[in-house]
Steps between C-alpha positions, in 0.01 A plus 500: 500500500381332180644612166262500204621526141304578184585374150277623220458439130253395237619135510349427158614223531708431809845393378800328653652848519214614723525196725876551528445852636218378727719226649786738563276772646333243727831450680507866601157550658257331737205544264492563126201637313491453124296775334343430162450832327165557332506781246193577286714612205677162474357186345677205660503148359391361838223661700581616851348192667718271288813700582421484872441122475831450318690703759338318791596166346853612413575649844376221732832316498695827526304604811551160656874497427548852635272440799297814434151599394464598136167644397377618162271799453395736223536875486400772257668801658867593526724217617641719777147581619409131497820418692412755768141377524626144547745600771812433294818680598686386190422467132702240311590565137673249277783610275605318185735754346608864490185607319291365787728676748454844340121470495476344846728764653270776374198319641671435833591868537145614421353239736744617766369853472138385518557252784830555683425215744495242220842391376571351158734202485639392164548128453721398211357209306704181502709457183301196386171698488627851430396487133136402564231761426129422534409688181743282299368185669145595396613563143684167480197314638254670266720413202519133599850502648633307797479708820610225740847653557335820626200395712393215725318197355169626640538842341614341171178295492291813561686682223444212259128505578484877443695475177273224372189706585644804321572307179142365492358853481 
């Protein structure tokens, strides 16, 4: 029996914190689906196609190392609904600190009521990436700061390009 996991987020941009959780979740399932949330009320820095491209590039080596399939998809409904639709029996959620835990516990309990067959597994972020937040990475990049400690080289280049385009406006 194959075990499918689901890890969702906005990934705007994908950070080393995200890839840490992806790599650790990949060791626990046979197939991992990364869900890029699309919400009409949010205005991301990267469009959904760019976020999917970044995730595909960032997860190739992880999939190979773990010996599993990692796929990237988009969703615009509830994460738990998307997980069910994709055949996932587990939703992975990354935790950085106690604040994350409180919020994620509420979400896990509500998801559990809506879809009792889908379990939530909390994955604590590694200490070296625990402080990384995508919203802060975006802010640093847009203000001309160095984001290389927080994202891969490929993502850093994309952020620099976006930041340069924003300052020309």
